[in-house]
TORSE-121517 format. One line per field, with one value per residue: y negated, x negated, z negated of N, C-alpha, C, O, CB in turn. Coordinates in pm, whole numbers. Each point is the difference from the previous one (the first is absolute). Glycine has a CB too. Layout:
N
n.c2: (Y|...) .
n.c1: (X|...) .
n.c3: (Z|...) .
ca.c2: (Y|...) .
ca.c1: (X|...) .
ca.c3: (Z|...) .
c.c2: (Y|...) .
c.c1: (X|...) .
c.c3: (Z|...) .
o.c2: (Y|...) .
o.c1: (X|...) .
o.c3: (Z|...) .
cb.c2: (Y|...) .
cb.c1: (X|...) .
cb.c3: (Z|...) .
This chain:
194
n.c2: (915|34|-252|-59|-43|-162|-180|-133|-278|-87|6|-163|282|-65|195|-33|24|137|233|30|-227|-120|-390|59|-20|-108|303|66|84|241|-143|203|-143|-116|-92|-224|185|-338|133|-37|-126|-119|292|216|-41|142|-72|-310|356|14|264|66|-261|266|122|-89|167|280|107|18|-234|119|36|169|-429|272|-182|180|-109|-308|92|-87|-44|-42|-211|-181|-232|-114|189|371|163|238|101|360|70|228|-177|299|-164|193|-259|-203|32|210|-322|-256|141|-111|-229|-108|90|-150|-311|21|76|-149|-350|236|6|-278|-13|258|-212|293|89|76|171|207|31|488|148|284|-121|385|-109|280|268|-270|12|-317|136|-273|-74|-224|-65|-188|-156|-45|-150|529|-131|357|129|293|92|3|154|19|182|214|100|59|190|128|216|-286|25|-213|-232|-288|71|-379|57|-202|-216|-99|-70|256|-306|306|26|361|-94|146|16|-66|346|47|-100|119|314|-60|-117|100|162|-159|85|378|126|13|158|377|-73|247) .
n.c1: (-323|32|181|-266|27|-34|9|277|-156|360|-36|3|-193|127|-174|3|-272|192|-220|347|-12|164|161|158|304|20|53|-297|-95|-328|134|-44|-178|454|-148|279|-25|-13|61|-323|272|183|-69|36|94|-388|6|-233|-277|-61|-285|-6|-194|60|39|-345|-327|114|-257|416|95|-289|497|-226|129|-5|-67|192|-219|141|260|30|338|-215|25|-250|-190|-286|103|128|-228|201|-242|140|-201|-8|-101|160|122|-78|189|267|-396|8|110|-259|-282|130|144|-178|-43|92|-171|-371|-118|230|-272|258|188|-68|174|248|246|69|-74|410|-182|278|25|199|-134|130|-222|-143|-23|-25|-60|154|-118|-88|40|-253|218|-238|151|-141|117|-249|369|29|333|-6|-222|179|328|-177|-265|172|47|-342|-115|197|-129|-267|297|-151|90|-203|11|-131|90|-347|188|-288|238|-254|440|-33|139|195|271|-125|231|232|-230|-34|200|-159|-346|153|17|-369|-64|210|-64|-338|-101|-14|-205|-202|65|-83|291|41) .
n.c3: (-171|-278|93|165|-318|171|-297|134|-158|-5|-330|-272|-174|-197|-108|-331|-93|-121|-38|85|381|-120|189|-245|274|-305|-160|-150|276|-61|308|22|-82|194|76|-49|316|146|418|306|-93|-83|376|21|-235|-114|-270|16|52|-337|14|-251|171|-115|344|196|-278|96|163|-40|318|200|98|110|144|249|57|267|254|-93|184|310|-65|276|-1|-295|93|114|-294|101|-96|-119|-228|-32|-257|-116|-343|-72|-198|-148|31|27|-2|357|-7|-221|-49|222|19|-91|202|293|-100|-136|242|393|22|251|-236|-98|260|30|287|-273|-267|143|-444|-163|-284|75|-165|-41|-358|-45|-199|-159|306|212|298|-44|451|-150|245|-44|129|31|283|-165|195|175|-218|-162|-20|-324|147|188|-268|-216|308|-31|-263|70|513|-32|-347|-96|-395|-112|53|-123|334|-157|365|-152|209|64|-21|403|-86|28|-238|196|-90|10|243|-288|49|405|-109|-275|54|175|-425|-191|223|106|-272|51|261|-47|-436|219|-69|213) .
ca.c2: (-63|-51|-123|-186|-129|-109|-42|-86|-74|-25|4|-97|30|-28|49|-34|83|89|121|65|-22|-12|-105|-13|-153|-47|86|144|91|-29|-5|36|-153|39|-52|-100|6|-62|-12|-124|-23|7|36|110|59|58|16|-51|108|-12|102|34|34|137|94|0|-47|156|112|140|1|-64|80|53|-28|-6|-135|28|-104|-92|-19|-96|76|-97|-80|-126|-13|47|-44|82|85|60|79|19|59|168|52|40|-12|55|-79|-139|-110|31|-59|-71|49|1|-173|-65|30|-26|-131|-54|34|20|-129|28|32|-127|-140|100|-78|109|169|87|80|192|73|51|113|-21|-71|51|-80|109|95|-33|-40|-176|-52|-171|-64|-213|-117|-99|-66|-118|-199|36|70|73|65|117|132|71|126|104|69|49|138|97|88|43|81|59|-18|-52|-44|-164|-16|-149|-89|-119|-63|-202|-115|-54|-130|34|35|146|136|119|93|2|166|154|-44|-37|211|151|24|134|132|9|-40|87|59|21|18|104|34|-17) .
ca.c1: (-124|11|-11|-134|37|-105|75|153|-21|144|96|-57|47|-2|-92|-39|-83|38|-42|38|28|117|-29|149|51|93|89|-61|77|-141|-18|-160|-89|-44|-78|105|32|53|55|-50|96|190|75|67|86|10|3|-60|40|-71|-42|-64|-163|-38|60|-27|-132|-16|-57|80|131|-91|63|-88|124|2|64|36|-105|99|114|23|149|56|86|7|-108|-151|11|60|-96|60|-104|32|-25|77|-60|45|59|114|-47|29|-140|-40|62|-88|-145|-16|-29|-155|-119|70|63|-122|-184|35|69|58|171|65|53|104|103|52|-72|181|-30|50|-135|56|-73|125|-40|75|-13|17|65|92|-24|132|-56|-38|15|-14|-31|1|16|-123|106|80|156|3|-178|-45|102|-14|-39|43|118|-51|2|95|-62|-82|-106|-121|-6|-135|-62|52|-12|46|-14|-46|26|-26|146|-84|123|110|58|59|50|-6|-147|-167|-65|-2|-205|-39|25|-141|-160|-1|-29|-58|-75|35|-69|-123|5|17|132|80) .
ca.c3: (-97|-182|-45|-55|-27|-20|-144|54|-80|-28|-93|-147|-136|-87|-64|-103|-77|-137|80|19|68|-67|-94|-111|80|-150|-68|-23|155|57|196|96|134|197|152|136|124|-19|100|89|49|-80|86|-7|-144|-27|-229|-158|-17|-94|-49|-193|-1|-51|60|139|-84|-15|97|-7|99|207|142|164|28|189|115|94|84|-5|14|38|155|93|52|-86|-8|-9|-155|-175|11|-87|-27|-141|-84|-91|-137|-93|-142|-144|-109|54|17|189|146|47|75|73|53|-49|56|137|7|-33|21|177|-31|142|-83|-90|61|9|11|-9|-54|2|32|-27|-66|-107|-82|-58|-210|-110|-134|-91|86|41|174|2|128|-2|127|70|124|-29|171|-54|45|169|4|61|83|-55|10|90|-20|-147|128|37|-84|-135|67|122|-147|-8|-144|8|104|65|190|-54|191|1|137|41|79|112|35|86|-132|23|-27|-116|19|-114|-184|77|-74|-89|-74|104|-48|-159|2|35|-161|-92|73|27|-187|-10|-26|73) .
c.c2: (-72|-115|-24|-99|-58|-153|-156|-77|-146|70|-55|63|-32|76|-71|72|65|137|105|-48|-41|-220|-27|-117|8|91|168|156|17|14|37|-75|44|-88|7|-40|-121|27|-124|-84|-32|4|81|76|123|-51|-49|159|37|131|-7|-20|117|153|-36|-21|87|120|96|-45|-25|166|59|-37|57|-54|24|-163|-109|8|-84|-3|-126|-64|-92|-77|11|58|108|107|58|92|148|117|109|-15|53|3|83|-91|-129|-87|71|-110|-167|-13|-31|-139|-124|-3|16|-164|-71|16|96|-141|11|54|-80|-71|70|-115|101|106|12|154|137|88|159|111|109|53|93|-19|101|151|-79|-73|-178|-63|-189|-49|-187|-68|-63|-62|-63|-85|123|91|157|107|114|93|49|103|71|97|90|92|114|67|128|94|-23|-44|-29|-97|-188|-25|-192|4|-143|-85|-96|-29|-12|-123|55|91|145|77|106|69|-2|150|87|10|-14|177|126|-65|18|116|34|81|158|136|83|-11|188|95|97|119) .
c.c1: (24|-9|-183|52|-107|60|78|11|139|79|-49|10|19|-30|-77|-101|-2|-18|99|54|68|22|130|79|74|131|-41|-16|-144|54|-64|-61|104|-39|147|-46|74|-67|-110|60|76|85|51|50|-48|-48|-154|-5|-93|-90|-67|-113|-58|38|-129|-177|-27|7|189|116|-6|118|-105|101|-31|70|-14|-117|115|76|64|111|4|80|-6|-134|-172|-14|110|-42|81|-134|-7|-99|5|-138|100|-28|49|92|29|-172|-119|54|-67|-157|-18|23|-80|-83|-39|-11|-106|-153|-2|23|117|122|77|71|121|170|110|-51|150|-108|107|-79|126|-17|78|-88|57|-43|86|91|145|-66|65|-70|-11|30|15|11|-21|-32|-90|22|-61|109|56|-102|-33|111|-39|-177|-8|84|-122|-100|58|70|-101|-18|-125|5|-120|-74|-1|-77|9|-6|6|25|-54|139|-90|65|113|85|36|84|96|-63|-133|29|-4|-172|22|8|-100|-124|24|-37|-107|-141|16|-22|-122|-52|52|124|127|-78) .
c.c3: (-115|7|-29|-28|41|-101|89|-121|-42|-134|-198|-138|-128|-75|-100|-68|-102|26|43|188|-5|-14|-98|72|-172|-33|-74|64|46|173|22|56|215|83|41|150|117|218|156|18|-26|208|68|-76|-43|-164|1|-43|-81|-26|-124|46|-91|118|121|-63|23|79|-26|99|168|58|145|92|190|50|168|85|29|104|89|51|71|2|-144|-18|50|-164|-49|30|-84|-26|-127|-80|-100|-148|-81|-140|-18|-55|72|-18|134|88|-52|-13|100|98|7|59|160|-19|-111|40|154|47|134|-83|-95|64|97|39|-63|-76|-63|-69|-98|-43|-101|-49|-128|-196|-26|-40|-91|53|51|112|12|161|-61|105|-37|110|-11|122|4|120|136|-57|52|30|-165|-33|49|-57|-105|64|65|-70|-20|229|89|-144|-61|-186|-29|23|-46|149|-81|204|-29|141|30|171|161|79|95|-100|128|0|-39|33|-85|-127|111|52|-117|-33|133|-130|-118|25|83|-137|-73|73|-7|-235|48|-65|87|118) .
o.c2: (-77|-33|37|-62|28|-19|-51|63|-86|62|-66|-14|-77|6|-102|121|28|48|94|96|-36|-66|49|-102|62|21|104|113|-101|34|-17|-80|102|-114|87|-89|51|13|-121|-98|-14|-18|-37|116|88|-98|-16|62|2|74|-102|111|62|103|75|-70|19|65|16|94|-23|117|110|79|-4|-30|23|-89|21|58|-69|57|-121|25|-63|64|113|121|18|46|-65|15|-3|69|-63|-99|-68|46|65|59|-43|-85|-71|-44|-56|-98|-67|-67|-59|-102|51|-41|-121|-41|94|-36|-80|-53|-12|-56|-62|-97|-44|92|-66|40|42|44|-30|90|-22|90|24|-31|55|51|4|-86|-80|-49|-60|83|-92|72|-22|39|-3|-60|-55|120|25|119|114|95|102|117|89|103|119|103|114|116|72|51|99|-37|26|-2|-52|27|-44|84|-72|49|-95|38|-32|-12|-80|61|-23|111|55|81|67|74|71|105|118|79|114|79|73|48|118|89|39|113|121|-25|73|120|29|22) .
o.c1: (96|-107|-97|94|-117|117|6|12|-1|106|-92|106|-90|102|-65|-8|-103|23|-44|33|21|-99|110|-53|-9|92|49|13|-71|116|-103|46|20|-39|87|-85|82|-113|18|-69|-57|106|84|34|86|-54|-55|106|-119|61|-46|-40|-99|-68|-92|-71|-102|95|76|67|80|16|-50|90|-99|119|-111|-77|121|-69|84|6|-2|109|104|-104|-41|-12|24|-29|97|-98|-47|-88|47|-67|102|-91|74|108|-36|-35|-83|-72|-77|-45|-102|-63|-26|-66|-103|-52|-3|-107|-66|115|91|110|122|80|105|7|115|-42|31|-101|68|-112|101|8|96|-83|115|-113|107|98|80|-85|57|-113|70|-81|61|-31|3|-102|-64|-93|-36|1|25|32|-37|-18|-47|-19|-82|7|33|-47|-43|42|21|-106|-56|115|-88|-113|43|-114|79|-48|96|-62|60|37|-119|-5|84|-63|30|10|-63|-36|-103|-68|-79|-61|-33|-88|-48|-51|-84|-103|-10|-83|-97|14|-22|-116|-80|25|110|52) .
o.c3: (-3|50|-66|50|25|-35|112|-105|-88|5|-48|-61|-33|-69|23|20|-61|111|66|70|116|-35|26|45|-106|79|-44|-47|-1|24|-65|81|67|-28|10|11|76|48|-10|30|-109|61|83|26|-5|-51|109|-10|32|79|-52|34|39|3|-31|73|66|42|95|44|91|-33|-23|29|74|-10|47|-35|-15|84|-58|109|-20|-53|-20|17|25|16|-119|111|-38|73|-114|52|-94|-30|-13|-69|73|1|110|82|57|89|77|58|22|82|105|19|44|103|-19|-44|43|25|-21|-14|-14|-76|19|-75|3|70|-100|58|93|26|-63|84|-74|-11|35|37|26|-55|-93|-22|-74|3|-82|40|-55|95|-121|58|104|52|104|-25|118|3|26|-76|-50|35|-23|-67|-1|48|-17|0|98|-37|-48|-21|82|-49|-103|38|-83|76|-29|94|-51|111|4|123|42|-86|117|52|-91|-86|4|-70|-61|22|-11|-35|7|-80|-54|-48|35|-16|-64|-48|-12|-34|-58|-13|-46|109) .
cb.c2: (56|188|-25|71|-4|125|163|118|199|-83|289|-193|163|-124|214|-205|-130|-201|-128|-21|114|399|-154|162|-76|-284|-259|-246|-23|90|-115|234|-64|248|21|-35|171|-148|190|194|85|-253|-72|-144|-182|226|305|-346|30|-245|159|83|-309|-247|-54|-51|-149|-154|-2|4|-70|-238|-296|152|-242|187|-208|275|162|-184|133|-89|300|62|229|51|-100|-327|-305|-132|-19|-47|-256|-142|-87|356|-93|24|-234|70|197|88|-1|310|242|29|220|300|129|146|41|277|193|43|-58|278|-86|114|212|32|-113|316|-111|-168|70|-155|-205|-47|-302|-205|-174|-12|-283|134|-330|-275|224|103|399|-79|293|-82|359|-74|36|6|-27|203|-347|-106|-274|-279|-439|-216|-134|-333|-150|-282|-355|-260|-240|-346|-227|-253|53|7|108|135|299|-156|335|-228|247|52|159|-50|-192|252|-124|-75|-251|-135|-145|-76|-99|-447|-63|-108|-270|-384|-164|-77|-204|-115|-83|-283|-353|-276|-270|-123|-410|-207|-245|-303) .
cb.c1: (-201|3|388|-252|263|-224|-237|143|-274|-114|187|-22|39|-8|76|197|38|149|-152|-16|-94|48|-282|-66|73|-153|95|51|346|-314|149|12|-458|195|-376|160|-87|171|244|-21|7|-119|-146|-118|125|71|228|26|237|110|51|165|78|129|403|345|105|-34|-470|-123|19|-470|266|-232|176|-167|22|380|-322|-48|-122|-193|225|-167|49|290|242|-94|-76|250|-322|375|-37|346|-50|169|-272|129|-47|-279|-152|358|93|102|376|246|88|78|164|83|119|242|291|265|-18|21|-330|-323|-200|-237|-366|-182|-205|108|-360|334|-322|227|-352|105|-290|331|-100|197|-125|-115|-198|235|5|131|75|-90|76|-102|66|70|272|-119|-1|-225|-4|101|-130|-172|200|207|4|8|181|132|-5|88|94|-16|139|-257|249|148|48|130|121|-93|61|-99|104|-462|238|-88|-273|-70|87|-115|-70|199|178|28|249|367|-93|152|434|88|-55|287|222|243|195|150|132|98|212|-241|-199|52) .
cb.c3: (185|-175|-44|97|-196|310|-381|261|184|257|271|175|140|130|155|-10|145|-191|-183|-379|-68|-129|155|-315|485|-28|228|-106|102|-260|137|-30|-253|44|55|-215|-210|-410|-221|60|169|-425|-114|85|68|302|-228|-71|151|-154|257|-185|0|-278|-65|105|-224|-190|-156|-316|-313|18|-48|-90|-315|42|-241|-57|154|-202|-121|-105|-111|127|221|-140|-127|185|143|-200|101|-3|207|23|182|336|11|239|-95|-88|-235|-177|-388|-102|3|-68|-102|-179|-145|-165|-261|-63|87|-95|-372|-29|-110|221|19|-49|-12|-149|210|107|15|266|2|138|3|-28|126|308|-112|-32|71|-122|-47|-179|194|-371|308|-163|174|-204|206|-280|-53|-191|-282|228|-76|32|169|-5|38|168|164|-141|85|82|-45|-431|-192|289|132|333|-130|72|301|-312|329|-424|197|-271|47|-183|-278|-100|-42|330|-348|-83|90|10|212|56|-243|95|172|-4|-112|502|188|-52|-85|228|20|-77|74|427|-122|42|-51|-202) .
């Protein structure tokens, strides 16, 4: 299933009306206008995320985002839910667009306790290929690395996988990483990467 849009007002935009969509800062440098995602709570150690407005509003960077059905781990609390998302990416701008789209246009994802992710793609600059890969735990220590290992193990490229988790009140312990990886793999399958 393709990603569906919802409006979300849980963000702050630092836009100016300058023609080049930039503003002067001390020292004569220019800074790109940004849109900032503020997590709903600091309880789960989610970072504040800032996205360049000229990237997240540019249709050239749009991606199709596939999402899984909600997964409710066994022996978890009633609200424990995980949903996976996957999209084809071939540049850092694609990665930023996908993350911003999920955080700013899906109220449920924006309110998740964790939106951990991993991505990898091959970038070609002046005829030279370079592997670009990274991951982020989003406060769920070790989860980003598990998703990165999943991408490596499955040998998939040009993809970002995001797993959103809503904590259900019962600590799952280390088995949560198995569920996070399984939901991430489901997103890769549904997105046609596997």
